[in-house]
VMD Tcl script that builds the backbone (N, CA, C; Angstrom):
set m [mol new atoms 558]
animate dup $m
set s [atomselect $m all]
$s set {name element resname resid chain x y z} {
  {N N MET 1 A 0.792 -1.284 -0.054}
  {CA C MET 1 A -0.072 -0.066 -0.213}
  {C C MET 1 A 0.650 1.237 0.249}
  {N N VAL 2 A 0.396 2.221 -0.786}
  {CA C VAL 2 A 1.135 3.552 -0.860}
  {C C VAL 2 A 0.556 4.509 0.305}
  {N N ILE 3 A 1.136 5.212 1.270}
  {CA C ILE 3 A 0.989 6.166 2.211}
  {C C ILE 3 A 1.795 7.188 2.115}
  {N N LEU 4 A 0.627 8.527 1.846}
  {CA C LEU 4 A 1.063 9.545 1.780}
  {C C LEU 4 A 0.979 10.309 3.087}
  {N N ALA 5 A 2.194 10.533 3.297}
  {CA C ALA 5 A 2.588 11.180 4.928}
  {C C ALA 5 A 2.200 12.810 5.122}
  {N N SER 6 A 1.188 13.385 4.685}
  {CA C SER 6 A 0.635 14.516 4.402}
  {C C SER 6 A -0.656 14.723 4.517}
  {N N ALA 7 A -1.087 15.711 5.230}
  {CA C ALA 7 A -2.584 16.172 5.142}
  {C C ALA 7 A -3.123 16.845 4.042}
  {N N SER 8 A -2.083 17.481 3.224}
  {CA C SER 8 A -2.394 18.592 2.458}
  {C C SER 8 A -3.217 18.077 0.969}
  {N N PRO 9 A -4.422 18.522 1.109}
  {CA C PRO 9 A -5.542 18.488 -0.028}
  {C C PRO 9 A -4.876 18.498 -1.506}
  {N N ARG 10 A -4.158 19.270 -1.377}
  {CA C ARG 10 A -3.672 19.529 -2.797}
  {C C ARG 10 A -2.606 18.433 -3.172}
  {N N ARG 11 A -1.788 17.865 -2.230}
  {CA C ARG 11 A -0.983 16.700 -2.857}
  {C C ARG 11 A -1.712 15.386 -2.508}
  {N N GLN 12 A -3.005 15.867 -2.018}
  {CA C GLN 12 A -3.714 13.992 -2.029}
  {C C GLN 12 A -4.335 14.094 -3.515}
  {N N GLU 13 A -4.672 15.109 -4.238}
  {CA C GLU 13 A -5.482 15.445 -5.163}
  {C C GLU 13 A -4.292 14.811 -6.355}
  {N N LEU 14 A -2.839 15.312 -6.273}
  {CA C LEU 14 A -1.966 15.373 -7.482}
  {C C LEU 14 A -1.298 14.096 -7.335}
  {N N LEU 15 A -1.342 13.017 -5.926}
  {CA C LEU 15 A -0.844 12.060 -6.313}
  {C C LEU 15 A -1.809 10.976 -6.622}
  {N N LYS 16 A -3.047 11.072 -6.839}
  {CA C LYS 16 A -3.851 10.578 -7.936}
  {C C LYS 16 A -3.712 10.409 -9.201}
  {N N LEU 17 A -2.649 11.609 -9.623}
  {CA C LEU 17 A -2.378 11.186 -10.781}
  {C C LEU 17 A -1.365 10.272 -10.930}
  {N N VAL 18 A -0.712 9.709 -10.138}
  {CA C VAL 18 A 0.326 9.007 -9.799}
  {C C VAL 18 A -0.080 7.549 -9.420}
  {N N VAL 19 A -0.727 7.747 -8.484}
  {CA C VAL 19 A -1.007 5.991 -7.987}
  {C C VAL 19 A -2.412 6.176 -7.849}
  {N N LYS 20 A -3.230 5.260 -8.188}
  {CA C LYS 20 A -5.161 5.462 -8.135}
  {C C LYS 20 A -5.387 4.706 -6.632}
  {N N GLU 21 A -4.780 4.293 -5.715}
  {CA C GLU 21 A -5.105 4.227 -4.205}
  {C C GLU 21 A -3.886 4.239 -3.901}
  {N N PHE 22 A -4.230 4.762 -2.339}
  {CA C PHE 22 A -3.179 5.016 -1.398}
  {C C PHE 22 A -4.152 5.615 -0.297}
  {N N SER 23 A -3.400 5.795 1.185}
  {CA C SER 23 A -3.987 6.070 2.434}
  {C C SER 23 A -3.044 7.252 2.664}
  {N N VAL 24 A -3.869 7.949 3.601}
  {CA C VAL 24 A -3.169 8.993 4.164}
  {C C VAL 24 A -2.812 8.991 5.768}
  {N N CYS 25 A -1.967 9.181 5.885}
  {CA C CYS 25 A -1.221 9.594 7.204}
  {C C CYS 25 A -0.187 10.289 7.776}
  {N N PRO 26 A -0.834 11.442 8.134}
  {CA C PRO 26 A -0.222 12.804 8.146}
  {C C PRO 26 A 1.173 12.317 9.050}
  {N N ALA 27 A 2.248 12.862 8.706}
  {CA C ALA 27 A 3.408 12.741 9.716}
  {C C ALA 27 A 3.484 13.874 11.152}
  {N N ASP 28 A 3.192 13.388 12.540}
  {CA C ASP 28 A 3.487 14.351 13.630}
  {C C ASP 28 A 4.908 14.525 13.631}
  {N N VAL 29 A 5.532 15.630 13.326}
  {CA C VAL 29 A 6.874 15.804 13.400}
  {C C VAL 29 A 7.375 17.450 13.506}
  {N N ASP 30 A 8.214 17.856 14.786}
  {CA C ASP 30 A 8.884 18.670 15.152}
  {C C ASP 30 A 9.587 19.298 13.316}
  {N N GLU 31 A 9.225 20.338 13.448}
  {CA C GLU 31 A 9.802 20.703 11.525}
  {C C GLU 31 A 10.973 22.060 11.865}
  {N N THR 32 A 11.444 21.958 13.269}
  {CA C THR 32 A 12.410 22.970 13.580}
  {C C THR 32 A 13.850 22.373 12.506}
  {N N LEU 33 A 14.079 23.287 12.136}
  {CA C LEU 33 A 15.559 22.625 11.090}
  {C C LEU 33 A 16.698 22.559 12.327}
  {N N PRO 34 A 17.547 22.036 11.592}
  {CA C PRO 34 A 19.354 22.048 12.424}
  {C C PRO 34 A 19.740 23.158 11.957}
  {N N GLU 35 A 20.687 23.800 12.963}
  {CA C GLU 35 A 21.375 24.555 12.559}
  {C C GLU 35 A 22.290 24.807 11.494}
  {N N GLY 36 A 22.247 25.666 10.540}
  {CA C GLY 36 A 23.420 25.413 9.375}
  {C C GLY 36 A 23.173 24.976 8.126}
  {N N ILE 37 A 21.606 24.365 8.057}
  {CA C ILE 37 A 21.208 23.587 7.209}
  {C C ILE 37 A 21.153 24.587 6.075}
  {N N SER 38 A 21.034 24.728 4.925}
  {CA C SER 38 A 21.204 25.401 3.667}
  {C C SER 38 A 19.644 25.386 3.515}
  {N N ALA 39 A 19.016 26.665 2.776}
  {CA C ALA 39 A 17.406 26.888 2.705}
  {C C ALA 39 A 17.277 25.999 1.686}
  {N N GLU 40 A 17.947 25.353 0.743}
  {CA C GLU 40 A 17.992 24.574 -0.465}
  {C C GLU 40 A 18.170 23.306 0.201}
  {N N ASN 41 A 18.432 22.896 1.255}
  {CA C ASN 41 A 18.446 21.524 1.658}
  {C C ASN 41 A 17.452 21.271 2.758}
  {N N ALA 42 A 16.482 22.131 2.604}
  {CA C ALA 42 A 15.465 22.241 3.761}
  {C C ALA 42 A 14.159 21.377 3.936}
  {N N ALA 43 A 13.667 21.592 2.607}
  {CA C ALA 43 A 12.670 20.595 2.027}
  {C C ALA 43 A 12.661 19.142 2.263}
  {N N GLU 44 A 13.987 18.730 1.437}
  {CA C GLU 44 A 14.414 17.269 1.215}
  {C C GLU 44 A 14.407 16.817 2.855}
  {N N PHE 45 A 15.187 17.589 3.731}
  {CA C PHE 45 A 15.329 17.270 5.013}
  {C C PHE 45 A 13.955 16.757 5.751}
  {N N LEU 46 A 13.143 17.835 5.854}
  {CA C LEU 46 A 11.835 17.472 6.496}
  {C C LEU 46 A 11.110 16.268 5.656}
  {N N ALA 47 A 10.933 16.406 4.424}
  {CA C ALA 47 A 10.358 15.242 3.955}
  {C C ALA 47 A 11.130 14.111 4.310}
  {N N VAL 48 A 12.028 13.711 4.492}
  {CA C VAL 48 A 12.890 12.479 5.155}
  {C C VAL 48 A 12.265 12.120 6.119}
  {N N LYS 49 A 12.240 13.456 7.064}
  {CA C LYS 49 A 11.465 13.305 8.398}
  {C C LYS 49 A 10.627 12.620 8.589}
  {N N LYS 50 A 9.832 13.273 8.084}
  {CA C LYS 50 A 7.980 12.670 7.723}
  {C C LYS 50 A 7.997 11.570 7.513}
  {N N ALA 51 A 8.666 11.293 6.127}
  {CA C ALA 51 A 8.429 9.668 5.602}
  {C C ALA 51 A 9.215 8.884 6.268}
  {N N ARG 52 A 10.080 9.034 6.851}
  {CA C ARG 52 A 10.437 8.180 8.273}
  {C C ARG 52 A 9.790 7.987 9.427}
  {N N ALA 53 A 9.082 8.918 9.986}
  {CA C ALA 53 A 8.176 9.010 11.015}
  {C C ALA 53 A 7.144 8.226 11.176}
  {N N VAL 54 A 6.564 7.891 9.708}
  {CA C VAL 54 A 5.216 7.087 9.158}
  {C C VAL 54 A 5.953 5.790 8.818}
  {N N ALA 55 A 7.171 5.632 7.884}
  {CA C ALA 55 A 7.479 4.203 7.604}
  {C C ALA 55 A 8.195 3.581 8.978}
  {N N ASP 56 A 8.484 4.233 9.433}
  {CA C ASP 56 A 9.040 3.198 10.886}
  {C C ASP 56 A 7.791 3.193 11.661}
  {N N SER 57 A 7.286 3.544 11.702}
  {CA C SER 57 A 6.054 2.928 12.643}
  {C C SER 57 A 5.606 1.233 12.470}
  {N N PRO 58 A 5.133 0.554 13.270}
  {CA C PRO 58 A 5.135 -1.177 12.797}
  {C C PRO 58 A 4.213 -1.137 11.857}
  {N N GLU 59 A 2.938 -0.386 11.925}
  {CA C GLU 59 A 1.895 -0.803 11.188}
  {C C GLU 59 A 2.012 -0.490 9.716}
  {N N HIS 60 A 3.280 0.229 9.061}
  {CA C HIS 60 A 3.613 0.705 7.806}
  {C C HIS 60 A 4.680 -0.103 7.422}
  {N N MET 61 A 5.507 -0.607 8.244}
  {CA C MET 61 A 7.001 -1.192 7.947}
  {C C MET 61 A 6.556 -1.732 6.610}
  {N N TYR 62 A 5.591 -2.246 6.087}
  {CA C TYR 62 A 5.570 -2.879 4.452}
  {C C TYR 62 A 4.917 -2.156 3.431}
  {N N ASP 63 A 4.913 -0.813 3.885}
  {CA C ASP 63 A 3.947 -0.012 2.448}
  {C C ASP 63 A 4.837 0.820 2.414}
  {N N SER 64 A 4.712 1.820 1.106}
  {CA C SER 64 A 5.914 2.540 0.704}
  {C C SER 64 A 5.084 3.976 0.689}
  {N N VAL 65 A 5.663 4.907 1.728}
  {CA C VAL 65 A 5.341 5.850 2.125}
  {C C VAL 65 A 6.329 7.053 1.599}
  {N N ILE 66 A 5.414 8.056 1.309}
  {CA C ILE 66 A 5.881 9.358 0.781}
  {C C ILE 66 A 5.644 10.434 1.587}
  {N N GLY 67 A 6.770 11.093 1.706}
  {CA C GLY 67 A 6.586 12.580 2.415}
  {C C GLY 67 A 7.208 13.623 1.596}
  {N N CYS 68 A 6.944 14.724 2.057}
  {CA C CYS 68 A 6.818 16.154 1.219}
  {C C CYS 68 A 6.960 16.910 1.817}
  {N N ASP 69 A 7.385 18.364 1.683}
  {CA C ASP 69 A 7.558 19.669 2.106}
  {C C ASP 69 A 7.822 20.653 1.095}
  {N N THR 70 A 7.265 21.587 1.214}
  {CA C THR 70 A 7.557 22.265 0.113}
  {C C THR 70 A 8.057 23.804 0.720}
  {N N VAL 71 A 9.157 24.425 0.247}
  {CA C VAL 71 A 9.494 25.918 0.482}
  {C C VAL 71 A 10.008 26.867 -0.613}
  {N N VAL 72 A 9.245 28.049 -0.099}
  {CA C VAL 72 A 9.889 29.183 -1.102}
  {C C VAL 72 A 10.642 30.162 -0.642}
  {N N ILE 73 A 11.878 29.987 -1.345}
  {CA C ILE 73 A 12.961 31.155 -1.035}
  {C C ILE 73 A 13.199 32.246 -1.803}
  {N N LEU 74 A 13.532 33.156 -0.997}
  {CA C LEU 74 A 14.051 34.501 -1.984}
  {C C LEU 74 A 15.146 34.817 -1.207}
  {N N ASP 75 A 16.155 35.385 -1.802}
  {CA C ASP 75 A 17.582 35.738 -1.287}
  {C C ASP 75 A 18.173 34.710 -0.434}
  {N N GLY 76 A 17.948 33.518 -0.539}
  {CA C GLY 76 A 18.565 32.378 0.504}
  {C C GLY 76 A 17.753 32.664 1.938}
  {N N GLU 77 A 16.735 32.706 1.713}
  {CA C GLU 77 A 15.314 33.181 3.160}
  {C C GLU 77 A 14.396 32.285 2.737}
  {N N ILE 78 A 14.182 30.986 3.460}
  {CA C ILE 78 A 12.569 30.678 3.395}
  {C C ILE 78 A 11.877 31.275 3.983}
  {N N MET 79 A 10.815 31.475 2.964}
  {CA C MET 79 A 9.587 32.022 3.272}
  {C C MET 79 A 8.576 30.916 3.534}
  {N N GLY 80 A 8.065 30.895 5.060}
  {CA C GLY 80 A 7.174 30.145 5.315}
  {C C GLY 80 A 5.695 30.015 4.944}
  {N N LYS 81 A 4.752 29.781 6.024}
  {CA C LYS 81 A 3.459 29.965 5.870}
  {C C LYS 81 A 3.133 31.360 6.784}
  {N N PRO 82 A 2.561 32.513 6.019}
  {CA C PRO 82 A 2.130 33.748 7.085}
  {C C PRO 82 A 1.238 33.230 8.340}
  {N N ARG 83 A 1.846 34.141 9.647}
  {CA C ARG 83 A 1.403 34.107 10.912}
  {C C ARG 83 A 0.415 34.722 10.730}
  {N N ASP 84 A 0.322 35.988 10.157}
  {CA C ASP 84 A -1.066 36.705 9.743}
  {C C ASP 84 A -0.987 37.590 8.406}
  {N N ILE 85 A -2.134 38.391 8.411}
  {CA C ILE 85 A -2.386 39.423 7.342}
  {C C ILE 85 A -1.202 39.833 7.271}
  {N N ASN 86 A -0.688 40.690 8.303}
  {CA C ASN 86 A 0.593 41.393 7.838}
  {C C ASN 86 A 1.891 40.824 7.721}
  {N N CYS 87 A 1.965 39.755 7.825}
  {CA C CYS 87 A 2.987 38.991 7.495}
  {C C CYS 87 A 3.163 38.358 6.059}
  {N N ALA 88 A 1.785 38.402 5.616}
  {CA C ALA 88 A 1.126 37.763 4.216}
  {C C ALA 88 A 1.619 39.088 3.116}
  {N N ARG 89 A 1.265 40.136 3.954}
  {CA C ARG 89 A 1.216 41.338 2.650}
  {C C ARG 89 A 2.910 41.715 3.051}
  {N N GLU 90 A 3.442 41.411 3.937}
  {CA C GLU 90 A 5.160 41.482 3.657}
  {C C GLU 90 A 5.833 40.655 2.858}
  {N N MET 91 A 5.453 39.194 2.944}
  {CA C MET 91 A 5.747 38.104 2.055}
  {C C MET 91 A 5.742 38.780 0.201}
  {N N LEU 92 A 4.535 39.195 0.270}
  {CA C LEU 92 A 3.907 39.224 -0.935}
  {C C LEU 92 A 4.873 40.759 -1.625}
  {N N THR 93 A 5.319 41.852 -0.831}
  {CA C THR 93 A 5.534 42.701 -1.367}
  {C C THR 93 A 6.969 42.477 -1.503}
  {N N LYS 94 A 7.637 41.719 -0.648}
  {CA C LYS 94 A 9.030 41.210 -1.081}
  {C C LYS 94 A 9.112 40.427 -2.597}
  {N N LEU 95 A 8.288 39.474 -2.863}
  {CA C LEU 95 A 8.054 38.724 -3.872}
  {C C LEU 95 A 7.793 39.491 -5.205}
  {N N SER 96 A 7.182 40.598 -4.733}
  {CA C SER 96 A 6.505 41.640 -6.346}
  {C C SER 96 A 7.815 41.984 -7.262}
  {N N GLY 97 A 7.461 41.694 -8.337}
  {CA C GLY 97 A 8.543 42.158 -9.714}
  {C C GLY 97 A 9.914 40.972 -9.320}
  {N N ARG 98 A 9.890 39.841 -8.793}
  {CA C ARG 98 A 11.403 39.107 -8.421}
  {C C ARG 98 A 11.044 37.713 -8.753}
  {N N VAL 99 A 12.170 37.149 -8.621}
  {CA C VAL 99 A 12.274 35.887 -9.234}
  {C C VAL 99 A 12.549 34.849 -7.970}
  {N N HIS 100 A 11.695 34.161 -7.578}
  {CA C HIS 100 A 11.946 33.053 -6.222}
  {C C HIS 100 A 11.762 31.942 -6.925}
  {N N LYS 101 A 12.812 30.692 -5.734}
  {CA C LYS 101 A 12.620 29.524 -6.089}
  {C C LYS 101 A 11.599 28.593 -5.339}
  {N N VAL 102 A 10.983 27.587 -5.492}
  {CA C VAL 102 A 10.111 26.928 -4.833}
  {C C VAL 102 A 10.897 25.694 -4.894}
  {N N ILE 103 A 11.069 24.986 -4.019}
  {CA C ILE 103 A 11.787 23.860 -3.784}
  {C C ILE 103 A 10.732 22.306 -2.997}
  {N N THR 104 A 10.396 21.872 -3.870}
  {CA C THR 104 A 9.782 20.622 -2.669}
  {C C THR 104 A 10.914 19.262 -2.412}
  {N N GLY 105 A 10.776 18.885 -1.510}
  {CA C GLY 105 A 11.600 17.812 -0.944}
  {C C GLY 105 A 10.979 16.338 -1.138}
  {N N VAL 106 A 11.132 15.358 -1.276}
  {CA C VAL 106 A 10.370 14.245 -1.818}
  {C C VAL 106 A 11.277 13.097 -1.173}
  {N N CYS 107 A 10.474 12.346 -0.346}
  {CA C CYS 107 A 10.935 11.063 0.138}
  {C C CYS 107 A 10.453 9.945 0.250}
  {N N ILE 108 A 10.598 8.479 -0.203}
  {CA C ILE 108 A 9.911 7.407 -0.268}
  {C C ILE 108 A 10.912 6.504 0.413}
  {N N CYS 109 A 10.147 5.870 1.162}
  {CA C CYS 109 A 10.409 4.669 1.914}
  {C C CYS 109 A 9.902 3.706 1.783}
  {N N SER 110 A 10.606 2.625 1.088}
  {CA C SER 110 A 9.768 1.555 1.071}
  {C C SER 110 A 10.592 -0.051 1.238}
  {N N ARG 111 A 10.097 -0.424 2.236}
  {CA C ARG 111 A 10.525 -2.109 2.715}
  {C C ARG 111 A 12.220 -1.819 2.788}
  {N N GLY 112 A 12.231 -1.123 3.473}
  {CA C GLY 112 A 13.814 -1.045 3.920}
  {C C GLY 112 A 14.466 -0.078 3.041}
  {N N LYS 113 A 13.815 0.464 1.977}
  {CA C LYS 113 A 14.633 1.175 0.938}
  {C C LYS 113 A 14.471 2.748 1.321}
  {N N GLN 114 A 15.106 3.746 1.073}
  {CA C GLN 114 A 14.894 5.083 1.025}
  {C C GLN 114 A 15.433 5.930 -0.340}
  {N N GLN 115 A 14.768 6.610 -0.728}
  {CA C GLN 115 A 15.127 7.501 -2.030}
  {C C GLN 115 A 14.637 8.831 -1.863}
  {N N SER 116 A 15.588 9.693 -2.029}
  {CA C SER 116 A 14.773 11.266 -1.450}
  {C C SER 116 A 15.401 12.114 -2.620}
  {N N PHE 117 A 14.668 12.983 -3.320}
  {CA C PHE 117 A 15.164 14.212 -4.060}
  {C C PHE 117 A 14.751 15.826 -3.809}
  {N N SER 118 A 14.787 16.516 -4.486}
  {CA C SER 118 A 14.611 17.703 -4.362}
  {C C SER 118 A 14.211 18.231 -6.039}
  {N N GLU 119 A 12.841 18.904 -5.944}
  {CA C GLU 119 A 12.616 19.485 -7.253}
  {C C GLU 119 A 12.541 21.100 -7.158}
  {N N VAL 120 A 13.377 22.069 -7.799}
  {CA C VAL 120 A 13.733 23.384 -7.929}
  {C C VAL 120 A 12.631 23.617 -8.852}
  {N N THR 121 A 11.925 24.997 -8.915}
  {CA C THR 121 A 11.370 25.693 -9.827}
  {C C THR 121 A 11.525 26.909 -9.570}
  {N N GLU 122 A 11.902 27.382 -10.645}
  {CA C GLU 122 A 11.965 29.419 -10.742}
  {C C GLU 122 A 9.914 29.954 -10.785}
  {N N VAL 123 A 10.047 30.895 -10.164}
  {CA C VAL 123 A 8.757 31.599 -10.144}
  {C C VAL 123 A 9.169 32.896 -10.190}
  {N N GLU 124 A 8.770 33.767 -11.081}
  {CA C GLU 124 A 8.520 35.012 -11.310}
  {C C GLU 124 A 7.481 35.812 -11.376}
  {N N PHE 125 A 7.215 36.794 -10.058}
  {CA C PHE 125 A 5.921 37.572 -9.921}
  {C C PHE 125 A 5.838 39.022 -10.731}
  {N N TYR 126 A 4.706 39.084 -11.317}
  {CA C TYR 126 A 4.669 40.429 -11.704}
  {C C TYR 126 A 4.954 41.682 -10.883}
  {N N PRO 127 A 5.348 42.871 -10.910}
  {CA C PRO 127 A 5.359 44.112 -9.987}
  {C C PRO 127 A 4.192 44.275 -9.467}
  {N N LEU 128 A 3.679 44.350 -8.143}
  {CA C LEU 128 A 2.545 44.020 -7.579}
  {C C LEU 128 A 2.205 45.565 -6.715}
  {N N THR 129 A 0.992 45.866 -7.231}
  {CA C THR 129 A 0.465 47.250 -6.701}
  {C C THR 129 A -0.178 46.799 -5.197}
  {N N ASP 130 A -0.085 47.959 -4.373}
  {CA C ASP 130 A -0.571 47.576 -2.752}
  {C C ASP 130 A -2.250 47.155 -3.088}
  {N N ASN 131 A -2.847 47.730 -3.759}
  {CA C ASN 131 A -4.295 46.983 -4.243}
  {C C ASN 131 A -4.202 45.569 -4.748}
  {N N GLU 132 A -3.533 45.071 -5.486}
  {CA C GLU 132 A -3.237 43.600 -5.969}
  {C C GLU 132 A -3.083 42.985 -4.725}
  {N N ILE 133 A -2.018 43.369 -3.857}
  {CA C ILE 133 A -1.976 42.421 -2.850}
  {C C ILE 133 A -2.716 42.517 -1.775}
  {N N GLU 134 A -3.787 43.486 -1.436}
  {CA C GLU 134 A -4.352 43.738 -0.574}
  {C C GLU 134 A -5.977 43.008 -1.118}
  {N N ASP 135 A -6.095 42.834 -2.483}
  {CA C ASP 135 A -7.166 41.984 -3.166}
  {C C ASP 135 A -6.930 40.670 -2.843}
  {N N TYR 136 A -5.813 40.268 -3.055}
  {CA C TYR 136 A -5.438 38.780 -2.636}
  {C C TYR 136 A -5.889 38.466 -1.768}
  {N N ILE 137 A -4.952 38.949 -0.598}
  {CA C ILE 137 A -4.795 38.967 1.085}
  {C C ILE 137 A -6.429 38.657 1.332}
  {N N ILE 138 A -7.363 39.554 0.762}
  {CA C ILE 138 A -8.721 39.499 1.257}
  {C C ILE 138 A -9.062 37.889 0.913}
  {N N THR 139 A -8.898 37.552 -0.120}
  {CA C THR 139 A -9.754 35.889 -0.454}
  {C C THR 139 A -9.212 35.141 0.579}
  {N N GLY 140 A -8.144 35.374 1.258}
  {CA C GLY 140 A -7.947 34.449 2.577}
  {C C GLY 140 A -6.647 33.144 1.953}
  {N N ASP 141 A -6.790 33.151 0.802}
  {CA C ASP 141 A -5.684 32.014 0.012}
  {C C ASP 141 A -4.117 32.350 0.550}
  {N N PRO 142 A -3.482 33.295 0.956}
  {CA C PRO 142 A -1.993 33.117 1.254}
  {C C PRO 142 A -1.828 32.899 2.499}
  {N N MET 143 A -2.950 32.435 3.381}
  {CA C MET 143 A -2.883 32.461 4.535}
  {C C MET 143 A -2.115 30.908 4.972}
  {N N ASP 144 A -2.628 30.302 4.245}
  {CA C ASP 144 A -1.980 28.234 4.527}
  {C C ASP 144 A -1.061 28.093 3.397}
  {N N LYS 145 A -0.244 28.995 2.953}
  {CA C LYS 145 A 0.577 28.393 1.905}
  {C C LYS 145 A 1.792 28.941 1.801}
  {N N ALA 146 A 3.188 28.473 2.012}
  {CA C ALA 146 A 4.374 28.619 1.795}
  {C C ALA 146 A 4.595 30.201 0.758}
  {N N GLY 147 A 5.178 31.016 1.220}
  {CA C GLY 147 A 5.490 32.109 0.591}
  {C C GLY 147 A 4.254 32.780 0.469}
  {N N ALA 148 A 2.827 32.589 0.649}
  {CA C ALA 148 A 1.820 33.395 0.590}
  {C C ALA 148 A 1.091 33.282 -0.283}
  {N N TYR 149 A 1.135 32.659 -1.128}
  {CA C TYR 149 A 0.299 31.911 -2.412}
  {C C TYR 149 A 0.228 30.965 -2.846}
  {N N GLY 150 A -1.045 30.740 -3.529}
  {CA C GLY 150 A -1.086 29.427 -4.644}
  {C C GLY 150 A -1.340 29.263 -5.579}
  {N N ILE 151 A -0.235 29.130 -6.669}
  {CA C ILE 151 A -0.606 29.156 -7.881}
  {C C ILE 151 A -1.296 28.450 -8.324}
  {N N GLN 152 A -2.253 27.587 -8.290}
  {CA C GLN 152 A -3.256 26.729 -8.506}
  {C C GLN 152 A -4.595 27.321 -7.922}
  {N N SER 153 A -4.495 28.898 -7.622}
  {CA C SER 153 A -5.773 29.511 -7.437}
  {C C SER 153 A -5.514 30.781 -7.336}
  {N N GLU 154 A -6.184 31.882 -6.954}
  {CA C GLU 154 A -5.946 33.487 -7.343}
  {C C GLU 154 A -4.996 33.795 -7.523}
  {N N GLY 155 A -3.609 32.961 -6.519}
  {CA C GLY 155 A -2.501 33.465 -6.746}
  {C C GLY 155 A -1.758 33.384 -8.159}
  {N N CYS 156 A -2.403 32.889 -9.019}
  {CA C CYS 156 A -2.136 32.587 -10.266}
  {C C CYS 156 A -1.840 33.872 -11.202}
  {N N MET 157 A -2.585 34.927 -10.389}
  {CA C MET 157 A -2.781 36.333 -11.564}
  {C C MET 157 A -1.441 37.077 -10.690}
  {N N LEU 158 A -0.861 36.419 -9.817}
  {CA C LEU 158 A 0.227 37.194 -9.430}
  {C C LEU 158 A 1.788 36.950 -10.285}
  {N N VAL 159 A 1.741 35.668 -10.977}
  {CA C VAL 159 A 2.369 35.199 -11.907}
  {C C VAL 159 A 2.789 35.623 -13.061}
  {N N LYS 160 A 4.137 36.109 -13.276}
  {CA C LYS 160 A 4.437 36.420 -14.796}
  {C C LYS 160 A 4.883 34.993 -15.613}
  {N N GLY 161 A 5.809 34.007 -14.938}
  {CA C GLY 161 A 6.118 32.926 -15.338}
  {C C GLY 161 A 6.939 31.851 -14.606}
  {N N ILE 162 A 7.053 30.954 -14.945}
  {CA C ILE 162 A 7.988 29.678 -14.301}
  {C C ILE 162 A 8.859 29.086 -15.182}
  {N N LYS 163 A 9.828 28.421 -14.437}
  {CA C LYS 163 A 10.640 27.756 -15.019}
  {C C LYS 163 A 10.943 26.245 -14.344}
  {N N GLY 164 A 10.425 25.178 -15.142}
  {CA C GLY 164 A 10.302 24.367 -13.971}
  {C C GLY 164 A 8.770 23.539 -13.863}
  {N N ASP 165 A 8.734 23.062 -13.329}
  {CA C ASP 165 A 7.569 21.468 -12.856}
  {C C ASP 165 A 6.516 22.545 -12.298}
  {N N PHE 166 A 5.551 23.078 -13.159}
  {CA C PHE 166 A 4.025 23.560 -12.245}
  {C C PHE 166 A 3.713 23.016 -11.067}
  {N N PHE 167 A 3.540 21.713 -11.070}
  {CA C PHE 167 A 2.948 20.765 -10.277}
  {C C PHE 167 A 3.684 21.125 -8.729}
  {N N ASN 168 A 5.380 20.998 -9.019}
  {CA C ASN 168 A 5.811 21.446 -8.024}
  {C C ASN 168 A 5.739 22.489 -7.031}
  {N N VAL 169 A 5.306 23.928 -7.938}
  {CA C VAL 169 A 5.061 24.507 -7.151}
  {C C VAL 169 A 3.613 24.708 -6.397}
  {N N VAL 170 A 2.816 23.787 -6.777}
  {CA C VAL 170 A 1.444 23.078 -5.857}
  {C C VAL 170 A 1.657 22.360 -4.668}
  {N N GLY 171 A 2.781 21.765 -5.113}
  {CA C GLY 171 A 3.429 21.169 -3.947}
  {C C GLY 171 A 3.638 19.242 -4.223}
  {N N LEU 172 A 3.974 18.985 -5.192}
  {CA C LEU 172 A 3.813 17.519 -5.557}
  {C C LEU 172 A 4.677 17.412 -7.012}
  {N N PRO 173 A 6.235 17.420 -7.175}
  {CA C PRO 173 A 6.324 16.978 -8.544}
  {C C PRO 173 A 5.912 15.489 -9.027}
  {N N VAL 174 A 4.642 15.881 -9.270}
  {CA C VAL 174 A 4.121 14.515 -10.087}
  {C C VAL 174 A 4.951 13.449 -11.300}
  {N N SER 175 A 5.402 14.268 -12.216}
  {CA C SER 175 A 6.305 13.551 -13.057}
  {C C SER 175 A 7.553 12.811 -12.577}
  {N N ARG 176 A 8.352 13.653 -12.071}
  {CA C ARG 176 A 9.481 12.781 -11.071}
  {C C ARG 176 A 8.941 11.978 -10.234}
  {N N LEU 177 A 8.353 12.201 -9.454}
  {CA C LEU 177 A 7.328 11.166 -8.266}
  {C C LEU 177 A 7.288 9.747 -8.946}
  {N N LYS 178 A 6.479 9.826 -9.972}
  {CA C LYS 178 A 5.975 8.808 -10.672}
  {C C LYS 178 A 7.721 7.818 -11.054}
  {N N ARG 179 A 8.359 8.571 -11.857}
  {CA C ARG 179 A 9.595 7.743 -12.367}
  {C C ARG 179 A 10.483 7.461 -11.277}
  {N N GLU 180 A 10.551 7.904 -9.912}
  {CA C GLU 180 A 11.343 7.585 -8.680}
  {C C GLU 180 A 10.446 6.324 -8.333}
  {N N LEU 181 A 9.028 6.594 -7.913}
  {CA C LEU 181 A 8.277 5.387 -7.676}
  {C C LEU 181 A 8.499 4.181 -8.248}
  {N N GLU 182 A 8.319 4.241 -9.666}
  {CA C GLU 182 A 8.895 3.215 -10.690}
  {C C GLU 182 A 10.013 2.621 -10.389}
  {N N LYS 183 A 10.975 3.260 -9.912}
  {CA C LYS 183 A 12.166 2.471 -9.675}
  {C C LYS 183 A 12.083 1.997 -8.556}
  {N N MET 184 A 11.344 1.970 -7.637}
  {CA C MET 184 A 11.443 1.762 -6.261}
  {C C MET 184 A 10.452 0.223 -5.861}
  {N N VAL 185 A 9.043 0.622 -6.298}
  {CA C VAL 185 A 7.956 0.018 -5.765}
  {C C VAL 185 A 6.749 -0.687 -7.110}
  {N N LEU 186 A 6.599 0.562 -7.866}
  {CA C LEU 186 A 5.578 -0.077 -9.023}
  {C C LEU 186 A 6.051 -0.795 -10.054}
}
mol reanalyze $m
mol bondsrecalc $m
mol representation Tube
mol addrep $m
């Protein structure tokens, strides 16, 4: 059985493109990063931690567990989920007119084997007016998303272009995941 170690509805929808049947068992882990880890390695570090937390439990030792984490990085700084509206406004202002990286780390644990990888997509925002930022914040969409935007919803209006995997920005690089799963389990 394939287990997704994430409660994200977006990841669950995307995983259906890769495997038809899977279960969801969100990992309950401390997401504090170790001192000195680079922003580029953070998502994969957390993906491994989440996958191992589920895969190492006795009830999932014979399953294939997928752990994921996505970070938005601007100027070497990780932009997590905004704490409040002011934080969302600050993040969107920083991203305005700039290119940033979205990195999704993925880890697959299956029957004693482990494979992890990171997928990087560059996203460029249009220069945003204060009104555009406020109108987007009012939707509520930024509040549960890294970098304070969702490319798959109203946040798409902020995006000038991307270089890389669109689905990676949503939270799961489905094409790469399919290939890595086929090597390990399918």
